[in-house]
Phi, psi and omega in degrees: 000134190293151180294333179302320184291329179285324182299316186272352186304311184295324182294316179297316179296313178295315179292313176305314185287320171301315179295316178300308190290319179291317184294318177301322181284334176286320187309315176304317180294314178296322182296317186288323172300319179298316177301319185295322187264357177080026181272074183227150168251132187258124184296149178080004178271165175302137178217090186069233181259014177231195185233151172281130187277343179282171186256148169078179175256117189242141176298142182237030178239036179299338179298350175286324179286321179303309180307307173299316170302314177304302188298321183291313180294329173294319179296311182292322172304315181298332174287318185291321178230070185295338178288346180280337184250349189310309184289338184233042175297328185285324177297312176302311176303316178301321184283326176296318181292316177300316181293320178298315175302318172301313178295325179292312179297324173293327176290314175301324175295324174293326183271315193236340183085127175245145180295150181301324181298315178293318177298322173288326174295317172301320181297318185290328178293321176300316177290328182287340174289325180283331183288309188293345177255027171078005180263096181222165180268100191272341182207165179228159179296136179251097188281339184247353181263175178285337183259146178297332190225151167250117180277136191267134173305151188304320175294319182290323177302315186297316184290328178294313175300319180290324175299320182292314189284312180290324171302310186290321177305310181298319181292318174297321174306316184294325181284354183273078179232349175227158183307123174084346189299297186295324178296312184293324176297317177304318174294316178297315183299311184296320178287335173291311177292330176303309181306316176300306186295332183294340187284353190238128178290345185256017180252040180288330178291324171299324179290316177303308177299318181293319175302314178298319181296307179304316182295313188290331181285324185279322176299323175292309176315326179308328182244359185251353175290158188289127003276130183286151170250355177201152172247157179279348177061190175290330180294311178291315186295315178296319180298310180287325173297326181289318185290322178292323178287327183288315187289334176295326173286315186292310199253328190249334173275326180268076180227180184285175180295344177290347181238112184294146181286353181286341181309302184293335179292322180291321180298320184265017186293322192302305173304329178286320179292324180296310186294330179288315179300314185298319183290323180290321181299311190288321177294321172304326179277357186071033185254158168291113184298342180275344184271117185314145174198167180270057187227022173286171175299317180294325175296317183294312179294325174295321178286319172299312183281338184076012190211121170305318183298318183292325178296315184293319176296321183301312183285329164304319182296318180299317175300323177292319171305317175298314183296324172302310179301321175293317178299315185291319179300330177273006180064034175295138179294148192294325180295329181287318177305306179298322181293328184290317179304306182292320176300314181299313174302320185288322183296318186289320172295312181307311188289316179294330171300319174299321182292320183288321173298327179294321172303317186295320178290324180291314179301313184300309184295323178295320182292323187287329180283000000 
């Protein structure tokens, strides 16, 4: 085992466990709070040009639980391994601050609705926080020249970073359409990026953030897998999307020549593919691409298969395949790729099984009553 993995092991274990445990514990309290204030989405209702596919009235502010568990885990991880973040505290604080801004505007949107222009402006501002603190895409892969990388001029690097972050935040929000889909994809993507970051001893901040994202996503999936008791809402989707986009720039793009910059793009490809095909479909029909409709990849798979679960599991498998391609593109050791695959599958199966057992117990109690 590489010494870098041993160096990061306590940080990964502590941060992941705290995030998963706290988010899972916070969700019931957030769910009760949401019901008290009426922060719920009713299934079958109109949503833009489409309809909501879930049943019943479900809370839509699960991002609060994700945010609380994530922040606590990051704080504890920083205490457990202070040397891992000492050299990059500014970048860490910039990502947390930008993520907080994203969560807040998403929460307001969940409760009251925010205009598309204001949402976009806030997303640009959050991405701008990264740029002014030095988190930018400074180079791209040079596939046709004699040198491996093409370094990007500073102004263009800032614009490219903002475009990537804003684009991915919206792409991730678009994929949040079925019970457990986006939380599972966030877990898979963060674990794949974590495997890339673990190869380098100076990627402590990336390791910390990715372990916290993975734990938070799986802790939320404990209550969000089908049939869900809560949705993450825009607050959770914006927050997780921003974190994944920001960390991909911080920890997986700024690497040595041994790791191609295409790796994070491959890992995070599924939400990008979805938003691209949705935009093309709507423009061809002459429709507003920002107006919600049931034409996402998960909607097409749900209709074709006749089962929301089949659609979710299929897209989880696709996300894992993207993660494997990204890890292989980053020259990740085969044993670490296999460990990530097995670990991702085991965690997803374990969490969904816990939710299934909870449903079985609830049904048995109702029948007994």
